[in-house]
C-alpha positions in Angstrom: -9.2 21.9 -17.7 -9.0 20.4 -21.2 -12.2 19.6 -23.0 -11.0 16.0 -23.4 -14.0 13.7 -22.3 -12.9 10.0 -21.6 -15.5 7.4 -22.2 -17.2 6.5 -18.9 -16.6 2.8 -19.3 -12.8 3.5 -19.6 -12.9 5.5 -16.4 -14.9 2.7 -14.5 -12.5 0.0 -15.6 -9.6 2.2 -14.4 -11.3 2.9 -11.0 -12.1 -0.9 -10.5 -8.5 -1.7 -11.2 -7.1 1.1 -9.1 -9.2 -0.1 -6.1 -7.0 -3.1 -6.0 -4.5 -0.7 -4.2 -3.4 -1.7 -0.6 -5.0 0.0 2.4 -4.8 -0.4 6.1 -6.6 -3.7 7.0 -8.2 -3.5 3.4 -10.3 -0.7 4.8 -10.5 1.0 1.2 -10.9 4.5 2.6 -11.7 6.2 -0.7 -14.4 7.7 -2.7 -14.5 8.6 -6.4 -16.6 11.0 -8.4 -16.9 11.6 -12.1 -18.0 15.2 -13.0 -17.9 16.3 -16.6 -14.5 15.7 -18.0 -12.8 15.3 -14.5 -12.4 12.6 -11.9 -12.2 13.4 -8.3 -10.7 11.4 -5.3 -11.9 11.9 -1.9 -10.9 10.5 1.6 -13.7 8.5 3.1 -13.6 9.5 6.8 -16.2 6.7 7.6 -13.6 4.2 6.9 -10.7 5.7 8.9 -9.4 3.1 11.7 -9.4 5.6 14.6 -7.9 3.4 17.2 -5.0 2.3 14.8 -4.7 5.5 12.7 -5.9 8.4 14.9 -4.6 11.2 12.7 -5.8 9.4 9.4 -2.3 9.5 8.0 -2.4 5.8 6.9 -5.9 6.3 5.3 -4.4 9.2 3.2 -1.4 7.0 2.3 -3.9 4.5 1.1 -5.6 7.2 -1.0 -2.1 8.0 -2.5 -1.7 4.3 -3.6 -5.1 4.2 -5.2 -4.4 7.5 -7.0 -1.4 6.2 -8.5 -3.0 2.8 -9.4 -5.5 4.8 -11.2 -2.8 6.8 -13.2 -1.2 3.5 -14.2 -4.5 2.1 -15.4 -5.4 5.1 -17.4 -1.9 5.2 -18.9 -2.4 1.5 -20.1 -5.7 2.7 -21.6 -4.0 5.4 -23.6 -4.5 8.4 -21.4 -2.2 10.8 -19.4 -3.8 11.7 -15.9 -3.0 15.3 -15.0 -3.3 15.2 -11.3 -4.3 18.4 -9.3 -3.5 17.5 -5.6 -5.6 19.1 -2.9 -7.3 21.5 -5.3 -8.5 23.9 -2.7 -12.2 23.3 -2.8 -14.5 23.7 0.1 -14.4 20.0 0.8 -11.4 19.2 3.2 -11.4 15.6 2.2 -11.0 16.4 -1.6 -7.6 14.9 -2.2 -7.2 15.2 -6.0 -8.9 16.2 -9.3 -7.8 14.5 -12.5 -8.3 15.4 -16.1 -6.8 13.6 -19.1 -5.0 14.0 -22.3 -4.5 11.3 -24.9 -1.1 9.7 -25.1 1.0 9.4 -28.3 1.5 5.6 -27.6 1.1 3.0 -25.0 4.3 1.3 -24.1 5.1 -2.3 -22.9 6.0 -0.8 -19.6 2.6 0.9 -19.1 0.9 -2.5 -19.9 3.1 -4.4 -17.6 2.4 -2.1 -14.6 -1.2 -2.2 -15.2 -1.2 -6.0 -15.5 0.8 -6.1 -12.3 -2.1 -4.4 -10.3 -4.4 -7.6 -9.9 -1.3 -9.8 -9.4 0.0 -7.9 -6.4 -0.6 -9.3 -2.9 0.2 -8.4 0.6 2.1 -11.6 1.5 2.7 -11.9 5.2 4.5 -15.3 4.9 8.4 -15.6 5.0 10.2 -14.9 1.9 13.2 -16.3 0.3 15.9 -13.7 -0.5 15.3 -11.5 -3.6 17.3 -12.5 -6.5 19.7 -10.0 -8.4 19.0 -7.5 -5.7 22.1 -5.3 -6.5 20.7 -4.7 -10.1 17.1 -4.3 -9.0 17.7 -1.8 -6.2 18.4 1.1 -8.6 15.0 0.5 -10.4 13.3 1.0 -7.0 15.0 4.4 -6.5 13.9 5.3 -9.9 10.3 4.6 -8.9 10.5 7.4 -6.4 9.0 10.3 -8.6 8.6 12.8 -5.9 11.1 15.1 -4.3 8.9 14.9 -1.1 9.6 11.1 -0.7 12.8 9.2 -0.2 13.6 5.4 -0.3 16.2 3.6 1.8 17.0 0.0 2.0 18.1 -1.1 5.5 21.3 -3.1 5.7 21.0 -6.7 6.9 22.8 -5.8 10.0 20.1 -3.4 11.0 17.5 -6.3 11.0 17.8 -6.8 14.8 17.1 -3.1 15.6 14.1 -3.2 13.2 12.8 -6.4 15.1 13.3 -4.5 18.4 11.1 -1.6 16.9 8.4 -4.1 15.9 8.3 -5.6 19.3 8.2 -2.2 21.0 5.2 -1.3 19.0 3.4 -4.5 19.9 4.3 -4.0 23.6 3.1 -0.5 23.7 -0.3 -1.6 22.5 -0.6 -4.6 24.6 -3.2 -3.2 26.8 -4.9 -0.9 24.2 -8.4 -2.6 24.1 -9.7 -0.2 21.3 -6.8 -1.2 19.0 -7.4 -4.9 19.7 -11.1 -4.6 19.2 -10.7 -2.7 16.0 -8.1 -5.3 14.9 -10.3 -8.2 15.7 -13.2 -6.6 13.7 -11.1 -6.2 10.4 -9.9 -9.8 10.8 -13.1 -11.6 11.6 -13.2 -15.2 10.6 -15.6 -15.0 7.5 -15.0 -14.3 3.9 -16.8 -11.0 3.4 -16.4 -7.8 1.3 -14.5 -6.1 4.1 -11.2 -6.6 6.1 -8.6 -9.1 5.8 -9.6 -12.8 4.9 -8.2 -15.5 7.3 -6.4 -17.0 4.4 -4.2 -14.1 4.3 -3.1 -14.1 7.8 -0.2 -16.2 9.3 -0.4 -18.9 11.8 1.7 -18.9 15.1 4.4 -20.9 13.5 4.5 -18.9 10.3 4.6 -15.8 12.3 7.7 -17.0 14.3 9.5 -17.2 11.1 8.8 -13.6 10.2 10.5 -11.4 12.6 9.1 -8.1 11.5 5.2 -7.9 11.2 2.0 -6.8 12.8 0.6 -9.3 15.3 -2.9 -10.4 14.0 -5.2 -13.0 15.4 -3.6 -16.4 14.3 -5.8 -18.6 12.1 -5.5 -22.5 12.3 -4.5 -23.8 8.9 -1.9 -26.1 7.2 1.6 -24.5 7.5 2.9 -22.9 4.4 6.5 -22.5 3.1 8.0 -24.9 5.5 11.2 -24.8 3.4 11.8 -21.1 4.3 13.0 -21.3 7.9 13.1 -17.5 8.5 12.4 -14.4 6.5 15.2 -13.4 4.2 13.5 -10.3 2.7 15.1 -7.0 2.1 13.6 -4.0 4.0 12.6 -0.9 2.2 11.7 2.3 3.9 9.6 5.1 2.5 10.0 8.4 4.3 9.0 12.0 3.8 10.6 15.3 4.7 7.4 16.5 6.3 4.4 15.0 7.9 1.6 16.9 6.2 -1.5 15.4 4.4 0.2 16.1 1.1 3.3 14.3 2.3 1.3 11.2 3.2 -0.6 11.4 -0.2 2.7 11.4 -2.2 4.2 8.8 -0.1 1.2 6.5 -1.0 1.8 7.2 -4.7 5.5 6.2 -4.4 4.4 3.1 -2.5 2.1 2.1 -5.5 5.1 2.6 -7.8 7.5 0.5 -5.6 4.9 -2.3 -5.1 4.2 -2.5 -8.8 7.8 -2.4 -9.8 8.4 -5.3 -7.5 5.5 -7.3 -8.9 6.6 -6.8 -12.5 10.0 -8.1 -11.4 8.3 -11.3 -10.0 9.0 -10.2 -6.3 6.6 -10.6 -3.3 5.9 -7.7 -1.0 4.4 -7.0 2.3 3.5 -3.4 3.3 4.0 -2.7 7.1 2.8 0.3 8.9 2.5 -0.7 12.5 6.1 0.2 13.1 5.4 3.8 11.9 2.1 4.4 13.8 3.8 5.2 17.1 6.4 7.9 17.8 8.9 5.6 19.7 9.3 3.0 16.9 9.1 5.5 14.2 12.2 7.3 15.9 14.0 4.0 15.8 13.6 3.6 12.0 14.7 7.1 11.5 17.9 6.4 13.3 18.4 3.2 11.3 18.1 5.0 7.9 20.3 7.9 9.3 18.2 10.6 7.6 16.4 13.6 9.1 13.2 12.4 7.7 9.8 10.9 8.8 9.4 7.1 8.2 6.0 6.5 6.7 5.9 2.9 5.4 8.1 -0.1 5.6 8.0 -2.8 2.8 9.3 -6.3 3.0 10.5 -7.4 -0.4 11.5 -11.1 -1.4 10.7 -14.3 -3.3 7.7 -16.3 -2.7 9.0 -19.8 -3.4 5.8 -21.3 -4.7 2.8 -19.6 -6.3 0.5 -22.2 -4.4 1.6 -20.4 -1.3 0.4 -17.0 -2.5 -2.3 -15.5 -0.3 -5.7 -15.1 -2.0 -6.8 -11.9 -3.4 -8.6 -9.7 -0.7 -12.1 -8.7 -1.4 -13.1 -5.3 -2.7 -16.1 -3.1 -2.3 -18.6 -3.0 -5.2 -17.8 -0.2 -7.8 -21.1 1.4 -7.0 -20.1 1.8 -3.4 -17.0 3.9 -4.2 -17.8 5.7 -7.5 -20.4 8.6 -8.0 -21.2 9.7 -11.6 -22.4 13.2 -12.0 -22.1 13.6 -15.8 
C-alpha cells in the first residue's frame, strides 16, 4: 500500500457522510476501521435482518452503497480511494480495504455528487414523471462503472406485470410472522436512531397511489401530494450476471452512483428490494428485462412536486458506533 497518510478528521468526515447511504429498513449493517494508512469496511452481521434478508445479500448491497458513498466523499476532499474488495484476510466479513492517493484536482462534478449525499432521500410517495428522461437516461447508463452490473429501464407497458410481481411478493409473505415481526420492529412509532421514522412511511391513501412498493405499517397523517393521483415514475432495474457476495457489493456501489446521479439532476428516488427477495418475483423481473441476469434492486425515479413533501432525513448511528480507529 502507498505510504500516504490521510488526516484522521478527513476520514471521519467522509465516513460520517458515507453512512447516509441507504440500507434495508435503515439497518446500517456496516462497520469501519482505520488502521495505519488504510480504511477497512466490514459487514456487521448483528444488523442483518434474517427474516427479510436470509442470505445477507441486501446487507452486502447496502455495504456496497456505503463504500461508494465513501469513495465520493473522499474524491470531494481531494483523494482517490483505491479499493481492494474482499482482500482475502481471515475475517470473512472483511468486504474492502481502501488506501488513498492525492488527486490532481477536485472537479465540480466531484463536489456535486458529495453534496447530493445528504440531500438524497428514500421517497415512498407517488412521483410526477421525470422531466427530459430521454436525455437523462444515458447518464444513468454511464453511472454503471462495473462490468458485473447492468442497468435496464422497464417500458411503461411492463408496469402492470411489475405490479403483479410486487403483489405476489406480498401474498407469499402474508402469513410469515417472523417477517412481519421484524418489519414492525424497524418501523416502530417513535423517532429513534434506528429503523424507518413514521414520517417516511406512507398512509393507506398514499400507498394506493403507488402501485409498486413494500407494504409497511400505515401511519396516520395528513395526505401528501394529493395533486399526484398515481405514480408516474420510471422503473430502473439493477441486475448482475452472478449472485455472489462480490456481485452484491458491486451492485450496491452502482446503486449509490445511480441514486446520486438522480439527486444531482433534481430527481426523487425510491429503492425497492422486496421484489427481489423471493425467487418467484425475481424471475418475473428477469423476464421483463429480457436478460439472462439476476435482478438485485429496483429503483423508482421521478419528480417530487414540492420540497415540502419530501420525507425527513432518516436517523443515523453515532460515528463512534460504526468507526474504530487503530492508528
